[in-house]
N, C-alpha and C positions, 0 to 999 in steps of 0.2 A: 037706114042711116049707119049704125054700127061703126062710126068713124072714131079713130083715136085722135084726140086733140091734146097737144102739149103747150102749156103756157108758163111764162115766168110767174113764180109765186109772188103774191103781194103781202104786205104786212098783215092785212086782214085774214090771210090764209095760215098764219103761224099756228094757231090752235089746231087746225086740221092736220098740219104737217107733224106737229108734236104728237098728236094722237096716232097717226100712222106709224111713226117711229117707235112709239111706246108699244103699240100692238105687235109690231114686228119683233121687238125685243122679247115680248112675252111669248110669241110663237117660237122664236129661237130657243128660249129657255125651256119651253115644254118639249122641244126636240132634243134637249140635253146639251145645248150649246151655251157657253158663257159669253158668247159674242154679244156686244152691246149691253152687257150687264149694267153698266153705268146708267143707262137710260131708265132702268127699273128703279134706280135710286134717285132719279130726278136730275142726274148729271147730264150736261150737254157739252161734251168736250169739243164738238165742232161748232158751237155757237151758231145754231141754225138761224136764230133771229137776225144776227148780223149778216149772215150769208144771204138771207132773203132781202135785206136792205141793200146789199150789193148787187142784187139781181142775179144770184148764182144758184138759186133753187127753183126747181120746176115741178109742176103738177101735171099728171096725165089723166085725162078724162075719156070715158067712153059713154056716149049717150047721157051726158051730164052726171054720171057716176064717177067718183074718183077711183082710178086704178092704183095710183101710187105716186111716189115722189123720188127725186134724186137731186143731188147737188153736183155742180160742175165748177170747180175752182179754176180761175184763170191764172192765179198766182199760187205757188206752193205754200202750204202750211208748214210749220215746223215738223209735223209728222211726216209730210211728204219729203221734205229735205232729208230727214233722218233715214228714210227708207230708200229713196231714189238718188240721193245726192243733190246738191243745189243745181238748179236749171234756170239760169237767168234769161234765157232767150224767150221764154213764155210761148214755146212752140206747141205745148201740150196742155190739154185740160186734165184736171185731176178729179176723177169720179169718186164721190163719197155718198154714203147714206142712201143707197138705192133701196127702196122699201115699197112693198105692196100694201094696199089697204087690207084689213083683216079678212075680208071675204074674197080676196083675189088670189090667194095662194093656191098652187097646184093647177092653175089654169093656163100656164105658159104666158102669163102676162109680163113677166120680167123681161122677156125678149123685146116687147114693145118699148119698155123704158130704155133699154140699151140702144135700140135702133134710133130712138129720139135723141139720145145723147150723141150718137154717132153723126146724125144729121146736123146737130148744133155745132159739133166740132168742124165738120166740113164747111158749113156756111160761115163759120167764124174765121176761116182761113188757117186753122190749126193743122199740125201734122198728125195729130192723133189724140188718143185718150190713154191715160195711165190710171191704174187702180191697184190696190192691194187687197188681199183677203187672207183669212186664216188658212194657213197651210194644211191644217189637220181636218178641214171640212171638204171631203171629196165631192159632195153634191155641188157646193158652191164653185169649186175649182172646175168641175165638169161643165157647169152652166156657162162660165166665162169662156172656156175653150170652145164650147159648141156655138158660141156667138162671136167668133172671129177674133177673140183676144188671145194673143200669143204669150205664153209663159216666158218671162225674162230671167227670173232668178228667185231664190228663197233667201230671205233675211232671217237668220237664226237668232233665237233668244233676244228678241227686241222687248224692251221694258215698256209695256203699254200703260203703265200706271197702276195696273192691277196684278202684274206678274210678268214673267217672261213668256213670250209667245213667238212662234215661227210664222212669218208672213210670206206668201207668194206674191210676186209682182207680175202684173200682166199689162200688155200694151196693145192697143188697136191703132193701126195706122190708116189714115185717109188714103184711099186709092185714087189714082189718076182719073180724070173725067171719063176716060174710055172704059173704066171698070165700075162695077157696082160699088157704092160707098160702103 
């Protein structure tokens, strides 16, 4: 078997998703990162429940075990508009909250989540996926670059509600049918 299955999350999955997000925040904190610190305080700035209800959150499974979760917004959030500028055409999906279950870190599983998001973008007729990440996290930046996301620019001193932070913006573009997605 060993097959990866990705499905839209359902309302009944919200507790699982919040557990994955919280465990990822704990993992990041143990690695010395303040990223997603709000989740450790019970804050959900991305309102994952509403995103699940809009069918914008996905769960990935391997042999019935959860690998992780991610959200793909079809419409920009105020955060996305601040970082990217307003994009009214809706040609892109915005990737947020990509997170692995606690026992999946260090196993190259994040790549599966990105590949699933890329396939969803292609099948949805989008031009690509956009995301942001903390500029000062070299491992995360290397991860996105190794998975075909191109660096666009750095937004300096963005007020994320907890202080000023630099964010790198990345974009992945759907390739023509003659190319690998």
